[in-house]
N, C-alpha and C positions, 0 to 999 in steps of 0.2 A: 665456750662452746664451738664445735666446729661443723660447717656446715658442707652439704655439697649438693650439685644439679643431679636431679632424676634424668636419664637418659641424653641424648645429645641435643645440641641447638637450644639449650636454656629453658629446660623445663622445672618444675616446681623445687625449691629446696628443701633437703630433709637432712636432719642431724646426721653427722657424720663419727661417731664414737661418742664416749661420755663426756659431760662438762668437767673440765678441772680448773681448780683454783689457780689463780697468777696474781703476780704484782706489777705494777707498774711505776714509774717514777715516785721517789719520796716527795716530791712536791704536786703528783697528781698528772695531768694532762694538760698538753696546750697545742691548740691548733697548728697544724702545718700551714702555711700561710695561703696556699692553693687551694685548702678546703675552708678554711673560716666563711669565705663570702658566702657561700652556698649552706653553709651547715651551722656556723657559729653565730652567738650573740656579739655585738658590739665590745663588750667589756670582757670577755673571753681573752685569754693570754695566747700570744703567738708563741709558738717554738721557737727557742734559740739556744745556742751552744753554750753548757754549764748550769742552764736552768734547773735540772734535777727533775724534769718532766719528760714524760714519754709523750710521743707524738700522737696527735688525735687526726684523724686520717682515714685512706684507704690507701695501702702500701703493697707492693708487689712483695713477694717472698722467694728468697734463695741468693745465693747457695747456702746449703747447710756446710758445717764445719766441725772439728772437733782437735782432739788429741790422738784419736786413734789412727794408724794407717787405715788406708782404704780399703786394704783386702780383709782387715779386722773390723769392718762398721758393717759388709754384707752388701746385699743389692738392695739400693735405693733408686727412687724415682727421680731424685732432685740431685743435681750435680752437689759434689761434696770436696771441702779442701780440708787437707790434715795441715793444721796450724802447728808452727815451731816457733821457737823465740826470735827468730828473726821475720816471722810476719806480724806488722803492724797496722792498725786502723790510725790513719791521719786524723788527729782532731785540731789542729792548730788551723785557725782560721786563714792565715795568710799564705800557706802552703799550697803550691799549685797540684798537690797530692791530697787536698783535705776532701774526707769523707772518703777515702780509698783504702782498701785492704793492700798493702803494700809488702814485698820482699826486701826490708830494709838493707839485706845482705847485697843486693844487687842494684842497688841504688845509690851510687857513688856521689851523686847531686844532691843530695838531702838537703830540703830547704823548710824542714819543718822542726820546732822547737818543743812539738808534744804529740804523743800518740800513746795509743793501747796495744801493749804487748800481748798479742793473742793467746799464747803459752804462758799463762800466768801460774803464780805457786799456789792460787785456790782452785777451786773445781767450776768455777762459772761457766767458764767457755770449755767445759770437758766435752759439751755437744752444744751446738746451737745452731741459726738461722740467721741470716741477713736479712734485716728488715729495710728493704729499698727505699727508704726514706732519705728525702734531700739528693736522689740520686736519678738519673745518672749525671746530670749538670749541676753540681752542687753550688749553691749560693752560699757565700761565706758568712759564717757564724749563725746559721739557719739550724746547727746541730747535726751531728754526726755520729757514725759507728753505732748505729741502734740495731739492736738483736734481740731474737728471741733465745734464753739463756736458761742455765741453772739457777734458782734461787737460794739464797742465803736462809729463806725460810719465811712461814706467811706471815703477812704482816708486815715485813722488812722490804721498805721499797729498794728500787734502783735509783742510778744515778741519770736513768731516761729510759732503759730499756724493759723490755716484759718479760717476766720471768716466773718459771714454773720449776715443780718437783723433777725430779730425774726420770722418774718411769712413764708421766705423761708427755715429757719432752721426747723421749725415745719413741713413744707411740707417734706423735706427731709428724717428727723427720720420716717416720717409716710410712706414714698417710701421705706426705705431700708428693706430689706428681708434678713437674715442671710442665708436662705438655697441657695440663689443666689451667695452667696461669695463676696459681693459688694467692692470695690476698691475705693480709692481716687488716680486720677494720676494726678499728678502737675509735670511741667517740666519747665525748664528755656527756654528762647528763643532761646540759641543755641542749 
């Protein structure tokens, strides 16, 4: 569900569009370490690299990204990055570039052994939004490269992101406005 405030200065919340189905990590959710003390139970898992879980908590959103050139995307109220085969999201816990989008072609001192190439052979990243989890000062091995992106299908979990179908994701990207400081709120049932 999307919500937005009525008026300026923190009015009532109102629904901003229709509900859309999403999937999260194939192993469910795990709390971002900074959110668990306030919201989670002692036995709830903490998000870590490679756990197959999406982070639970509240996270700033942006920029959007995709395969299309900026000129073809149209006007957005959120920053947009056209991804190429050179753009990588570093998921190597030992790298000084951990959890950063990097143009690998411009980084001669590559200190990472693994990354996600953002221009994939599938369409998962044809359109997406960066979830600013474990950012801007990432803690090693707490999880990286978390996005809203296109899903494989309903009921098929991700490796740690949140995903939905193409039409709702396009609608969300067009709805996001960086001046309003959009956030993603994901919580466990507990």
